[in-house]
PLY file of the C-alpha trace (Angstrom):
ply
format ascii 1.0
element vertex 521
property float x
property float y
property float z
element edge 520
property int vertex1
property int vertex2
end_header
2.13 26.98 16.14
5.13 24.65 16.49
3.96 22.50 13.59
3.44 25.54 11.35
6.93 26.75 12.21
8.29 23.29 11.41
6.62 23.34 7.99
8.11 26.76 7.31
11.58 25.58 8.29
11.26 22.48 6.10
10.21 24.67 3.17
13.17 27.00 3.63
15.54 24.05 3.99
14.30 22.31 0.86
14.40 25.45 -1.24
17.89 26.28 0.01
19.06 22.82 -1.05
18.07 23.53 -4.63
14.65 22.06 -5.27
13.18 23.69 -8.39
10.59 26.32 -7.52
7.17 26.54 -9.09
8.58 29.15 -11.50
11.40 26.90 -12.70
9.67 23.53 -13.08
9.33 23.86 -16.84
13.10 24.10 -17.20
13.72 21.18 -14.84
11.85 18.70 -17.12
10.85 16.63 -14.17
8.75 13.52 -14.87
5.11 13.12 -14.07
4.68 10.41 -11.44
1.66 8.07 -11.32
1.59 5.69 -8.35
-1.17 3.06 -8.51
-1.70 1.08 -5.32
-3.96 -1.97 -5.52
-5.67 -3.16 -2.33
-4.98 -6.76 -1.17
-3.56 -7.83 -4.54
-1.30 -10.85 -4.18
2.10 -11.54 -5.72
0.59 -14.39 -7.72
-2.56 -12.58 -8.84
-0.67 -10.78 -11.62
-0.01 -12.94 -14.65
3.47 -11.57 -15.35
4.49 -12.81 -11.88
2.74 -16.18 -11.94
2.68 -18.44 -14.99
0.05 -20.58 -13.23
-2.27 -17.65 -12.49
-5.92 -18.19 -13.37
-6.17 -14.43 -13.98
-4.81 -12.55 -16.98
-3.72 -8.95 -16.30
-2.72 -7.55 -19.72
-2.27 -3.94 -18.65
0.08 -4.65 -15.74
1.83 -7.13 -18.04
2.22 -4.32 -20.57
3.87 -2.16 -17.92
6.27 -5.00 -17.17
7.12 -5.56 -20.85
7.73 -1.84 -21.39
9.48 -1.40 -18.04
10.78 -3.47 -15.16
9.23 -5.70 -12.54
10.74 -6.29 -9.12
10.77 -9.79 -7.65
11.76 -8.75 -4.11
9.56 -5.72 -3.30
7.92 -5.45 0.11
5.32 -3.47 1.95
6.37 -2.20 5.40
3.25 -3.82 6.85
1.07 -6.77 5.94
-2.07 -4.59 6.17
-3.29 -1.37 4.58
-3.26 1.66 6.91
0.36 1.28 8.08
1.59 0.63 4.54
-0.10 3.81 3.32
1.54 5.77 6.11
4.95 4.40 5.11
4.44 5.15 1.42
3.62 8.81 1.98
5.97 9.61 4.90
8.94 7.28 4.43
8.55 6.23 8.07
7.49 2.96 9.64
3.97 3.25 11.01
4.79 1.36 14.23
6.65 4.52 15.28
3.24 6.25 15.54
0.25 5.60 17.82
-0.80 2.75 15.51
1.23 -0.22 16.75
-1.02 -2.87 15.17
-4.36 -3.25 13.33
-5.78 -0.50 11.09
-7.90 2.65 11.42
-11.63 2.83 10.80
-13.43 5.44 8.70
-13.76 7.97 11.53
-10.33 7.91 13.16
-8.43 11.22 13.31
-5.35 11.82 11.14
-2.45 9.41 11.51
0.04 11.52 9.53
1.23 14.14 11.99
0.81 17.80 11.14
4.15 19.15 9.98
5.50 15.80 8.75
6.97 15.87 5.25
5.07 13.70 2.77
5.67 12.71 -0.83
3.08 15.20 -2.17
4.31 18.06 0.02
7.89 17.41 -1.11
6.90 17.32 -4.77
4.64 20.33 -4.37
7.65 22.36 -3.27
9.40 21.13 -6.42
6.65 22.63 -8.58
4.42 19.58 -8.99
0.66 19.56 -9.08
-0.45 16.85 -6.67
-3.62 14.75 -6.66
-4.98 11.71 -4.86
-7.82 9.55 -6.19
-9.01 6.60 -4.12
-8.97 5.06 -0.67
-7.30 7.29 1.95
-7.51 5.16 5.13
-5.06 7.38 7.03
-7.58 9.17 9.18
-9.22 12.58 8.95
-10.79 14.71 11.62
-14.60 14.58 11.61
-16.89 16.67 13.84
-19.95 15.33 15.65
-23.37 16.97 15.79
-22.48 18.67 19.08
-19.48 20.40 17.47
-16.87 18.14 19.10
-14.04 16.33 17.35
-14.75 12.66 16.75
-12.13 10.82 18.81
-9.95 7.89 17.95
-11.11 4.50 19.18
-8.82 2.06 21.00
-6.82 0.04 18.51
-7.48 -3.12 20.55
-11.24 -2.59 20.34
-13.44 -5.67 20.19
-16.26 -3.95 18.28
-16.87 -3.51 14.54
-15.89 -0.23 12.82
-18.09 2.70 13.82
-21.37 3.49 12.08
-21.07 7.28 12.23
-24.65 8.21 13.09
-23.59 11.18 15.23
-21.23 12.81 12.71
-22.06 16.19 11.20
-21.28 15.49 7.56
-22.01 19.08 6.50
-18.83 20.20 8.27
-15.52 19.91 6.39
-12.93 17.41 7.57
-9.39 18.42 8.51
-6.11 16.54 8.46
-7.04 14.67 5.28
-5.28 14.54 1.90
-5.51 18.26 1.12
-3.95 19.06 4.51
-1.09 16.62 3.91
0.22 17.88 0.57
-2.39 17.12 -2.10
-3.89 19.94 -4.16
-6.95 17.86 -4.99
-8.54 14.70 -3.63
-11.42 12.46 -4.64
-12.19 9.17 -2.95
-13.42 7.45 0.20
-12.21 7.80 3.76
-11.31 4.16 4.47
-11.90 0.66 3.07
-14.82 -0.14 0.80
-16.43 -2.16 3.60
-16.27 0.68 6.18
-18.64 3.57 6.92
-19.10 6.31 5.83
-20.15 5.05 2.42
-19.80 8.30 0.50
-17.44 10.03 -1.92
-15.33 12.88 -0.64
-13.89 15.69 -2.72
-11.14 17.65 -1.03
-12.44 18.19 2.53
-16.14 17.23 2.44
-18.65 14.66 1.16
-19.87 15.12 -2.40
-23.33 14.05 -1.22
-24.33 13.79 2.43
-24.61 10.19 3.71
-28.21 10.30 4.89
-29.19 6.67 4.19
-28.67 3.62 6.37
-26.33 0.89 5.16
-27.06 -2.55 6.61
-24.28 -4.95 7.48
-23.84 -7.72 4.91
-21.60 -10.73 5.45
-20.81 -13.51 2.98
-17.50 -14.97 1.86
-17.07 -12.30 -0.82
-19.48 -9.51 0.19
-18.38 -8.13 3.56
-19.81 -4.69 4.38
-20.13 -3.19 7.85
-23.15 -1.28 9.11
-22.97 2.43 8.39
-24.36 5.47 6.62
-24.48 5.92 2.85
-25.01 8.77 0.40
-27.64 8.43 -2.36
-25.02 8.38 -5.15
-22.90 5.62 -3.61
-22.96 1.90 -4.38
-20.13 -0.52 -3.69
-20.23 -1.67 -7.33
-19.86 1.90 -8.56
-16.67 2.82 -6.75
-14.02 1.36 -9.07
-15.61 2.81 -12.25
-15.98 6.19 -10.50
-12.34 6.21 -9.38
-11.20 5.32 -12.89
-13.25 8.18 -14.32
-11.88 10.67 -11.81
-8.26 9.61 -12.41
-8.67 9.80 -16.18
-10.40 13.16 -15.86
-7.57 14.55 -13.74
-4.93 13.54 -16.28
-6.99 14.97 -19.15
-7.56 18.29 -17.37
-3.92 18.57 -16.49
-2.79 17.82 -20.04
-5.16 20.45 -21.40
-4.45 23.26 -18.95
-1.05 22.62 -17.33
0.87 20.39 -19.73
4.22 22.00 -18.87
3.83 21.40 -15.14
4.73 17.96 -13.77
2.08 16.19 -11.72
2.00 13.49 -9.06
-1.09 11.27 -9.08
-1.43 8.86 -6.16
-4.18 6.32 -6.89
-4.83 3.98 -3.94
-7.57 1.68 -5.20
-10.33 -0.16 -3.33
-9.91 -3.44 -5.24
-9.60 -6.37 -5.00
-10.20 -5.90 -1.24
-13.50 -7.20 0.17
-16.29 -6.72 -0.76
-15.52 -8.53 -4.02
-17.87 -6.76 -6.42
-16.81 -7.08 -10.07
-19.07 -5.21 -12.44
-21.07 -7.06 -15.07
-18.63 -6.49 -17.94
-15.84 -8.21 -16.00
-17.73 -11.28 -14.81
-16.39 -14.46 -16.31
-13.20 -12.76 -17.57
-11.01 -14.97 -15.35
-11.09 -18.60 -14.32
-10.71 -17.72 -10.63
-14.31 -16.85 -9.82
-15.58 -13.47 -8.69
-12.29 -12.63 -7.02
-10.37 -13.21 -10.24
-12.87 -11.08 -12.13
-12.35 -8.26 -9.62
-8.61 -8.45 -10.23
-9.32 -8.09 -13.96
-11.33 -4.94 -13.17
-8.39 -3.66 -11.12
-6.12 -4.27 -14.09
-8.59 -2.36 -16.28
-7.99 0.73 -14.11
-4.32 0.50 -15.05
-5.29 0.19 -18.69
-7.48 3.30 -18.50
-4.61 5.32 -17.05
-2.12 4.07 -19.64
-4.52 4.81 -22.50
-5.07 8.34 -21.19
-1.33 8.99 -20.94
-0.92 7.77 -24.53
-3.83 9.82 -25.83
-2.70 13.03 -24.11
0.93 12.67 -25.20
2.24 12.34 -21.63
3.55 8.77 -21.74
7.16 9.56 -22.60
7.64 11.83 -19.58
5.68 9.85 -17.01
7.01 7.43 -14.42
4.29 4.86 -13.67
4.52 2.56 -10.64
2.06 -0.23 -9.94
2.08 -2.19 -6.68
-0.12 -3.44 -3.82
-0.53 -2.43 -0.18
0.03 -5.96 1.15
-0.19 -9.58 0.07
-3.29 -11.30 -1.20
-6.01 -12.88 0.92
-6.94 -15.81 -1.33
-4.10 -18.26 -0.87
-3.84 -21.75 0.55
-0.78 -22.99 2.39
-0.06 -26.70 2.38
0.82 -27.24 6.02
2.54 -30.55 5.22
5.45 -28.43 4.00
5.71 -26.35 7.19
7.33 -26.99 10.56
4.08 -26.17 12.41
1.92 -28.79 10.69
0.35 -30.12 13.89
-1.08 -26.67 14.67
-2.66 -26.11 11.26
-6.31 -26.07 10.32
-7.78 -25.24 6.86
-9.76 -22.08 6.14
-12.54 -20.91 3.86
-9.86 -19.24 1.74
-8.26 -22.65 1.31
-11.53 -24.05 0.00
-11.70 -21.19 -2.52
-8.21 -21.97 -3.79
-8.90 -25.68 -4.09
-12.06 -24.93 -6.09
-10.42 -22.66 -8.66
-6.77 -23.74 -8.45
-5.52 -20.17 -8.14
-2.81 -19.25 -5.64
-3.02 -15.51 -5.01
0.47 -15.35 -3.53
2.04 -17.91 -5.89
4.73 -19.92 -4.06
4.88 -17.63 -1.03
3.77 -18.74 2.42
0.90 -16.96 4.19
-1.64 -14.28 3.31
-2.42 -10.66 3.93
-1.81 -9.76 7.61
0.84 -12.50 8.09
4.52 -11.92 8.82
5.46 -14.55 6.22
6.36 -13.50 2.67
2.80 -13.87 1.40
1.79 -11.05 3.73
4.20 -8.41 2.48
6.03 -9.40 -0.73
4.07 -7.76 -3.53
4.15 -7.09 -7.28
6.02 -3.89 -8.08
6.21 -2.78 -11.71
7.88 0.39 -12.98
7.79 2.02 -16.40
9.75 5.19 -17.18
10.31 5.49 -20.94
13.92 6.18 -21.82
15.02 5.51 -18.24
13.85 2.07 -17.16
15.01 -0.82 -19.36
12.18 -2.63 -21.11
11.27 -6.15 -20.10
13.78 -6.24 -17.25
13.43 -8.13 -13.97
15.13 -6.89 -10.81
16.03 -8.97 -7.76
16.87 -5.84 -5.77
15.18 -5.72 -2.36
13.08 -2.57 -2.00
10.28 -1.34 0.26
7.27 0.84 -0.44
8.62 3.23 2.21
11.34 4.10 -0.32
9.09 6.39 -2.38
9.88 9.56 -0.42
13.68 9.26 -0.69
13.36 8.21 -4.32
11.26 11.27 -5.18
13.79 13.44 -3.34
16.47 11.99 -5.60
14.36 12.60 -8.70
14.03 16.30 -7.83
17.68 16.34 -6.69
17.44 17.23 -3.01
18.40 15.66 0.30
15.65 15.05 2.81
15.69 17.32 5.88
16.89 15.77 9.11
14.15 13.91 10.93
12.06 13.30 7.81
11.70 10.00 5.97
14.27 8.25 8.12
13.10 4.77 7.10
13.09 5.58 3.37
15.91 4.69 0.97
16.72 6.05 -2.45
15.64 3.41 -4.98
16.25 5.61 -8.05
19.36 3.68 -9.16
17.31 0.47 -9.04
14.66 2.04 -11.29
17.31 2.69 -13.93
19.04 -0.70 -13.99
18.16 -4.15 -12.64
21.64 -4.43 -11.09
22.58 -1.12 -9.39
26.17 -0.69 -8.20
25.09 -0.53 -4.55
22.13 -2.17 -2.83
19.13 0.04 -2.15
18.71 -1.48 1.30
21.02 -3.21 3.75
17.96 -4.46 5.61
14.16 -4.28 5.63
11.72 -4.47 8.53
8.37 -6.23 8.15
5.34 -5.95 10.44
2.14 -8.00 10.73
-1.46 -7.12 11.56
-1.00 -8.00 15.24
2.41 -6.34 15.65
4.78 -9.23 14.96
8.10 -8.04 13.56
10.54 -9.59 11.12
13.83 -8.33 9.76
15.50 -9.20 6.49
19.17 -8.83 5.65
20.62 -10.44 2.56
19.04 -13.88 2.18
18.23 -14.15 5.89
14.86 -13.40 7.44
14.41 -13.54 11.20
11.07 -13.53 13.05
11.51 -13.41 16.85
8.23 -15.29 17.40
6.51 -18.45 16.19
3.27 -18.32 14.24
1.87 -16.11 11.48
1.19 -12.96 13.51
-1.81 -12.41 11.28
-4.73 -14.33 9.72
-3.20 -17.74 9.12
-3.67 -20.25 11.92
-1.83 -20.45 14.27
-1.30 -16.75 14.94
0.94 -17.44 17.93
2.65 -20.57 19.20
3.50 -21.05 22.86
7.02 -22.42 22.57
6.95 -23.39 26.23
4.19 -25.88 25.45
5.23 -27.23 22.05
9.02 -26.90 22.24
11.37 -25.94 19.44
13.19 -22.69 18.71
11.89 -19.38 20.13
11.59 -17.81 16.71
11.85 -18.39 12.97
14.85 -18.06 10.68
14.70 -18.67 6.95
17.28 -18.52 4.17
15.14 -17.12 1.37
17.79 -17.78 -1.26
17.44 -21.51 -0.66
13.90 -21.57 0.72
11.74 -18.74 -0.67
8.58 -20.48 0.55
9.77 -20.48 4.18
9.33 -24.22 4.70
12.45 -24.88 6.81
13.04 -23.02 10.06
16.85 -23.07 10.45
17.05 -21.13 13.73
18.75 -23.91 15.68
21.34 -24.49 12.95
22.29 -20.78 12.72
22.09 -19.24 16.24
24.68 -16.58 15.40
22.69 -15.30 12.42
19.51 -15.18 14.50
21.24 -13.29 17.32
22.83 -10.78 14.93
19.52 -10.03 13.26
17.80 -9.70 16.63
20.34 -7.03 17.63
19.84 -5.19 14.34
16.06 -5.22 14.76
16.37 -3.88 18.31
18.62 -1.05 17.08
16.12 -0.07 14.36
13.21 -0.17 16.81
15.08 2.04 19.28
15.58 4.87 16.79
13.10 7.75 16.60
12.98 8.63 12.92
0 1
1 2
2 3
3 4
4 5
5 6
6 7
7 8
8 9
9 10
10 11
11 12
12 13
13 14
14 15
15 16
16 17
17 18
18 19
19 20
20 21
21 22
22 23
23 24
24 25
25 26
26 27
27 28
28 29
29 30
30 31
31 32
32 33
33 34
34 35
35 36
36 37
37 38
38 39
39 40
40 41
41 42
42 43
43 44
44 45
45 46
46 47
47 48
48 49
49 50
50 51
51 52
52 53
53 54
54 55
55 56
56 57
57 58
58 59
59 60
60 61
61 62
62 63
63 64
64 65
65 66
66 67
67 68
68 69
69 70
70 71
71 72
72 73
73 74
74 75
75 76
76 77
77 78
78 79
79 80
80 81
81 82
82 83
83 84
84 85
85 86
86 87
87 88
88 89
89 90
90 91
91 92
92 93
93 94
94 95
95 96
96 97
97 98
98 99
99 100
100 101
101 102
102 103
103 104
104 105
105 106
106 107
107 108
108 109
109 110
110 111
111 112
112 113
113 114
114 115
115 116
116 117
117 118
118 119
119 120
120 121
121 122
122 123
123 124
124 125
125 126
126 127
127 128
128 129
129 130
130 131
131 132
132 133
133 134
134 135
135 136
136 137
137 138
138 139
139 140
140 141
141 142
142 143
143 144
144 145
145 146
146 147
147 148
148 149
149 150
150 151
151 152
152 153
153 154
154 155
155 156
156 157
157 158
158 159
159 160
160 161
161 162
162 163
163 164
164 165
165 166
166 167
167 168
168 169
169 170
170 171
171 172
172 173
173 174
174 175
175 176
176 177
177 178
178 179
179 180
180 181
181 182
182 183
183 184
184 185
185 186
186 187
187 188
188 189
189 190
190 191
191 192
192 193
193 194
194 195
195 196
196 197
197 198
198 199
199 200
200 201
201 202
202 203
203 204
204 205
205 206
206 207
207 208
208 209
209 210
210 211
211 212
212 213
213 214
214 215
215 216
216 217
217 218
218 219
219 220
220 221
221 222
222 223
223 224
224 225
225 226
226 227
227 228
228 229
229 230
230 231
231 232
232 233
233 234
234 235
235 236
236 237
237 238
238 239
239 240
240 241
241 242
242 243
243 244
244 245
245 246
246 247
247 248
248 249
249 250
250 251
251 252
252 253
253 254
254 255
255 256
256 257
257 258
258 259
259 260
260 261
261 262
262 263
263 264
264 265
265 266
266 267
267 268
268 269
269 270
270 271
271 272
272 273
273 274
274 275
275 276
276 277
277 278
278 279
279 280
280 281
281 282
282 283
283 284
284 285
285 286
286 287
287 288
288 289
289 290
290 291
291 292
292 293
293 294
294 295
295 296
296 297
297 298
298 299
299 300
300 301
301 302
302 303
303 304
304 305
305 306
306 307
307 308
308 309
309 310
310 311
311 312
312 313
313 314
314 315
315 316
316 317
317 318
318 319
319 320
320 321
321 322
322 323
323 324
324 325
325 326
326 327
327 328
328 329
329 330
330 331
331 332
332 333
333 334
334 335
335 336
336 337
337 338
338 339
339 340
340 341
341 342
342 343
343 344
344 345
345 346
346 347
347 348
348 349
349 350
350 351
351 352
352 353
353 354
354 355
355 356
356 357
357 358
358 359
359 360
360 361
361 362
362 363
363 364
364 365
365 366
366 367
367 368
368 369
369 370
370 371
371 372
372 373
373 374
374 375
375 376
376 377
377 378
378 379
379 380
380 381
381 382
382 383
383 384
384 385
385 386
386 387
387 388
388 389
389 390
390 391
391 392
392 393
393 394
394 395
395 396
396 397
397 398
398 399
399 400
400 401
401 402
402 403
403 404
404 405
405 406
406 407
407 408
408 409
409 410
410 411
411 412
412 413
413 414
414 415
415 416
416 417
417 418
418 419
419 420
420 421
421 422
422 423
423 424
424 425
425 426
426 427
427 428
428 429
429 430
430 431
431 432
432 433
433 434
434 435
435 436
436 437
437 438
438 439
439 440
440 441
441 442
442 443
443 444
444 445
445 446
446 447
447 448
448 449
449 450
450 451
451 452
452 453
453 454
454 455
455 456
456 457
457 458
458 459
459 460
460 461
461 462
462 463
463 464
464 465
465 466
466 467
467 468
468 469
469 470
470 471
471 472
472 473
473 474
474 475
475 476
476 477
477 478
478 479
479 480
480 481
481 482
482 483
483 484
484 485
485 486
486 487
487 488
488 489
489 490
490 491
491 492
492 493
493 494
494 495
495 496
496 497
497 498
498 499
499 500
500 501
501 502
502 503
503 504
504 505
505 506
506 507
507 508
508 509
509 510
510 511
511 512
512 513
513 514
514 515
515 516
516 517
517 518
518 519
519 520
């Protein structure tokens, strides 16, 4: 009851502040918004960001040539679930029950009932709202005894759940259509997690009645689970592209005067790496590179549909990734922790093909270093965003909520989107009068924090905090500073830890981080 009352109060507050109602949207001439979120795509995987890339991404490059790309854009987390939470709520995920790691396919909803989201905000402004793709924010399933499937401990040692005892004929709750979306089509979690079935709105399209065996190779990593007869891991990206294109076409035909928000969180190029036949050999970076090309093709399909339906000129398109790339090799000879380094299978992949998925950045997905959370971010808004521009403005993916509020000309209600900042001025010019952010907070897979202010980045621990070895360093055993401090203006690859030379900067940033962590937003 309290949450329903809260929603009602938010609605009244937003309407009283002047958000266009559903009856006035045609007069407001608000833009359509398409937000495409790649999965595990690195900063250096996109050719317009990396001249040495072994992958050509013509459709993202087209967006950049017709719009603006950001060189200093960051995800709030170096892994997927918490980044998705931040995108839709404008709030850091570590303020929730999820302090580290990610959800599995059967966890209950992470977005709290009654919390304002990007789609619920835009819906109040008269938008049609749709989500096509990987949700990975939890939804409430019911087991065969009629009980709610519980959350599992985040520090579990087991693989993601299989889901044998779930009653798939029952609708789910707390999913996309309960968090602001009018329509949803996609999968509940990552492509390697059960249940392996498509969902439309609040239930499976086909019941997952088949067994899915666990498969593990370097590029094909699929957990044990249940699968529906119409589901194959190779078929997901083409199906998502078809559903996204179909949504835009239907909207253009039936509701052309109404603005729409399409959130498209993709499943690629996350493991399993499964490029379809027509994309094989289209890069010189192996199967992974080919899967990136297929991801880029999704962007091309959306852009072609906007052109064909006459919606391009009034559509803001954003393309980005949920965290840094996985296929990257760090040369430890350039780091201060060289004696603790050991090479990985990912390093062997990079040496074979010569492709650095995160370009010059240190670390990979899951790490607290820049390679874990600095991502491509490309914006095209015809007539608004300058063509071919490059912005050095620091932004975060959590800024979407406040930016959408600015687009529809409303202030966010108190207690909503407290970690989000209005990036609209930065979408209109590469050099806005005021910075979008005074600081940004980063977070790794295992809960390691970092804070960025100006050129300075402070990490109050040693190690990657994620996948790259070593995850943690016992300073008491090896000596040296207690944390890491980098001047990214002089050292964007984080090769020189200057903590000892700048103790005042490190202490100031530590105080700022503690203040941010103490707030309940």
